[in-house]
N, C-alpha and C positions, 0 to 999 in steps of 0.2 A: 149651314149657318149655325154658328155657335152662340148660344144664349145662356146667360148666367141664371141658374135656378133662383126663384124668388126668395126662398128661405134657406139659401145655402150659407149658413153661418159658419165661419171658420171654427174648428174645434177649440182653439185657444180662447176665443171670445166666449163660447159656450161654457168653457171651464171657469173663466173669471166671473161670469154672471152667476153661475151655480155657486161659486165660492162666496160672492156677495150675499146670496140668498141664505146659504147655510150659516154664515156668520150671524146674519140678522135673526134667523129663526132660533139659533142657539141663545142669543142674547135675550130675545123676547120671551121664549117659552121654557128654556131649560135653566137659566141662571137666576139666582135670587138677586134682588136689588144690590146687595152688598157684593156679590160675585161679579155682577155686571159692572159696577163701579171699579172694581179691581181690574177687570178686563180692559175698560176704557183707559185707566191709568197706565196699564201695561203696554197697550198697542196704539192708542190714539196719539196724535201729535199735539204736544203741550209746550208752548214756548217757555213756560216757567222752568222746565228742565235745564235750560241753558243759561239761566241767570242766577242760579243758586245751587252751588255744588253740594251743599249739605242737604238741601231738599231732595236732590237727585239721588244721593247715596243712602239717605236715611229714611225718607218717607215714600217717595214714588217707587213702585215696584219696577224691577228690571235693571236698576242701577245704571251703570255706564253703558251697558249694551243697548238699553232702550233708547239712548240718545242717537243711535244709528238706525236700528230697525224701524223705529216709528216714522222715519222719513218716508217709508213705503207702506207699512202696515196700516196706517191711518186710512189709506185709500180703500181698504177692504171693509170698512165699517160705515154704516149709515145711520142717520139719526132717526129715521122713520121709514115706514113702507113707502110713503109718497116720495121721500128723498131718494130711496133706492130705485123706484120704478122710473122716476124722471131721468135719473142717470142711465138706467138701462136703455131707455128710448133713444137717448143721444149716443150711447156707446155702440148700439147695434150697427147703425150705418157707417159712422166714422171709424170706429174701432175695427169693424169688419174690412173696410176698404184698406186700411193701413196694414192689418194682419195679413191680408191676401198678398200684399206687396212684399212685406218683410219676412214672412214665415214665422212660426211660433216662437222660436228662441230669440230672434232679433226683436220681435214685437214685445216679448216679456221684458227684455232689457230696456226698450224704448218706454214702455209703460212705467217701469221703475224709475227711470231717470226723470221723466216728466212729472211723476208724482213727487219725487224728491225736490225738483225745482219749484213746484208749487208750495211745498212746505217751507222751503228756504225763503221764498218771497213773503210768505206770511210771517215768518220769524223776523225778517229784516224790517217789516213794517209794523210789527206789534211788540217788539222788544220781548221782555221776559214776563209777559202778563199770563194770567191763568186761563186764557181762552183755550178751548178744546176744539181741534180741527179733525173732522171725519168726512169721509166721502171720496168717491173716485173722480170728482169733477175736474181736478187739476190735470190728472192723467188723460181724461176724456178730452179736455181742452187741447192737450198735446196732440192727440190723434186727429182732432179737427184741423189743427195747424199743419200737421204732417200731410193729411189728405189734400190740403190746398196746394201742396207742392206738385201734385200730379193729376188730381181729379179733373181739372179744367183743361189739361193739355189735349192737343189734337189726338183723338182716338181714346182719350181717357173716359172714365165712367160718367163724368158730367159734361162731356163734350158733345155738341150737336153733330160732330163729324165722327161717326163710329164705323170701324171696320170690324164686323162681327166675326171675322175669321181670325182676329188677333185678340190678345189678352189686354183688356183695357186697364188692368191694374199694374201693368209693367211697361207702360209708355215711359219715355225719358222724362225725368222730373225737370221742372222749371228751375234753372239756376237761381240761387238766392238773390243775386244781383238784379234779376229781372222780376222778382216777385211783385214789386210795387208798380211795375209797368203794365201788368195785366189787369184791365179794368174789373174783370169778374173777381179775381183774387182780392184786389184792393177794396171793392165794395163789401165783400165778405168780411175782411179784416176790420173795416170801419164800423160795420154794423155790429160785429162781435164785441169790439171794444166799447162801443156806445152802450150796448146792453149791460155790460159788466160795470161800467161807470154809473149807470142808473141804479144797479144793485147797490153800489157803494154809497150812493146818495140816499138810498132808501126810497127811491121814487117808484120802484116796481114791487108790488105786493107779491109774496111768494107763499103758495099754499104749502102746508106741512111744516112751516117754520114756527116753532113754539116761542113762548115768551123768553126773552133773553137770548134767543138764537138769531144769528145773522148769516148772510151768505159770505163765505170767505173769498171775496172777489179778487183779492190780491193773489191768492193761491191759483185761481183760474188763470190770471195773467201770467204768472210765473210758469205754469205748465204750458200755456199756449206759446210763449216766447221760446221755451226750450224745444218744443216740438217743431217750431218754424226754423229755428237757427241750427238745431242739431240733427235735423232730418238726414242729412247726407252721411252722418256717422253710422247710421243703421241701414241705409238703403243698400240692398244687394247690388253688386256690380252687374251690368247688363249681360244677358246671355249672349255670348259671342256667336253662338250657332244660329241666332235669329237675326234677320236683317234689321238694321238700325233705322229709325225714322230720322230724317234730316230736317224736317220742318217742326221741330219740337218747341221752338220758341213761340211765344204768343203772337198772334196775328191781329 
């Protein structure tokens, strides 16, 4: 009987979490306030970059290049230790499930695309304001949506029908057209969107959010939608040497 070890974290997830921690430690303990501000200006996502060409080229570091890399690098920065650890808690289960399915290189591409989608959603809803967006939440939301495409499938990691001789992370994914016909997936999506809209309304207090700081809930939604809709772009083709499950659709 095959059982997944309790703390079997995929190396790519361990690498990203270690990177989150290293970045935060360097910011908190090694950089001066002036250096930290420069770092934030260089790597965080700031919509003002895209509304003022002179500001981008003359004041904000990184010039035109930062208009591209900050769509992803902002996700490696966190506002506080609480912000970082909350993201790690959510990243471990959902990121690990998706990474086991995709493998490290596909997962890193998926992470980057969902992070960029979150930044784009924030840009479209905030215009060229001076808000600074940091944190891996958009990409983590993408992994949550991606995991929903297979986790509830028969034999999947969250399915009550488990064949312990098979790999639960490589069951056939639910086709996008059937996503909203599976009650479990639908409940998860409704609850997830409901929580994020409450964040947007300011109805849920968040520990670790300082004065003037808010939850970038639009970025969460952008990452989630990208993970849900683009999952098939990154999903590896089924192993033809393994027998295919025919009852993959929800029951």
